C-alpha positions, 0 to 999 in steps of 0.5 A: 576863370581868369582869361589872359589877354592873348587867350581872350583875343584868340577867343574873340577871333574865333567867335566874332571873326570866324563864327560871326557870333552876335548877342542873343545867339545860342552857342553849343560848345562841343568839348572833347574829353581832355583825357583823350589828349586832343583838347584841353579844358582851359580853352573850352572854359575861355571860349565859353566865358568870352561867348557869354561876355558877347551876350550869347547863351552857352551850353557845353557838351563833353563828348568822347572821341569820334570812334564812339558812334553814339556821340554824333547823335548826341551832338545832333540832338543838342544842336537842334536848339542852338544857332552856333556850334563850336567844335573843340572836338574831332567830331567837328571834322566828321562829314565836314564836306557834307553840305549843311542845310539847317542854317547853323554856323559850325566852327571846327577848331584846329587850335587844340589847346589854350596855348595854341589859341593864345598864340599868333596861330589863334589871334591873327585876324581870321579875315586875313587868312580868308583873303590869303586863301582866296589870293592863293586859290586865284594863282593855283586855279589859274595855272596851266601846269603845276609841278610838286617836288620834295627833297626825298624825290617827290616828282608829281605834275599835272594841271587843275583840269576840272577844278571848280572854285569852291563856294561857302557850301563846299565845306559845311564847317568853318575851319579855324584858324584857316590854314589851307587853300582850296584842294587841287583835284589830283585826277590830272596829276602823274609822277611819284610821291615819296612816302615817309615817316607815317601814313596818317588818317585825314580826320574823315572817319576813325579807324585803328590802327590810325597810322602806319610808321614808315621806316624806309621811304618808298615811292607811290607811283601815280597815274592820273590821280590813281596809285599805280604801284609802289617802288622801294623797300619790299618789306615797307611796301608790303606794310603799306599795301596791307594798311591800304587794304585794311582801310579800304575794306573797312569802309568799302572804298577805292584804295587806289584813288587819290582825290586831291592835295593842298599845302599849309598857308599858316606860318604861325602853326606850331607843333610843340610835341613829338610826332612819334607819340601820336602821328594822327594828332601830329598830322591833323594838327600840323597840316596848316604849317606851310612846310607840309603839303598833304594828299588825300588818298584811299577813297574817291571823295574829299578828303579820302581816308589816308593822308600823305604828308610831304615835307619841304615841298616845292610847288611850281606854277608855270615855271614860277615857285609858289612854295619853295622847300616848304616856304610859301613865297609871298612876293612872286605873284601879284595877288598874294603880294597885294594881300600882304600889303593889305594885311601887314600882320601877315608880313610879320608872320611870314618873316618869322615862320614857325619851324616847330613841326614835331619832327627833326628835319 
């Protein structure tokens, strides 16, 4: 196949800068059936071709969605004699917080198709966002007081408490592109969070119906990282409670637990579709855009099972804004500003962030 220069650059960024692929490596590409609407075949073909050009041997395994339990076993069996596994499939998100001890490199792609991989989202050097993530982690974990607000009335505040700096074993699957900092534990946060548009899955475990549409925004009342109640339209609250009961009963988990939260840091993340067509696909793709902050709820473990998507948030650290109405500020903290001085490409991205987020706002 003919691979465009931009798509080839995205493939190399994934394979070299993220996966650290070397000649002689054995690569397994787990490709989700394109008919399911999450990944396309063009990206899978390009990644395979570029991996071969780099001197790797490549096997492609086409799988169905994560709701098919037998598929995980197929991937495990196929992975046994490979060094690197590239997930162009939602299965890569399953169990991503479980420590891996087999020494294999695993990469989960949040670029869903060739167009995304060939865009600035896929081609901007991976190490730049790893460095940016660490600079933001420094600021977040060093704050004494954090406040999160949004135009719909979110007002949540607390401190990082027992957050421990994550290391490479915290998430066994490498994210590509890197689009979020370390999650902040919610156990010391209280206030209220506006629930609007949709409740969506976190990508941890599949369930149907995957999302709940919210017509009238309501508030989740939060006390020390737990849902203490809801406030607002009674009919909407009844639907929200029923959704939480359904998910928590299905997995035998704590429905009121709020594990953690983090916000997007990749200004080139663009969602070209309409969120209403598939809210699950939307939230699990657009979450790396800085205009969204999301909370992991329903389950006292990362990342929980139900996601709250907060649009155009402001995050204030000890009186200084890090995000302001959905814009990640890059000049208010020394370490972050220094990262942009090191990586001029980041300056260009933050100067013209994507506002294509799948919803009218």
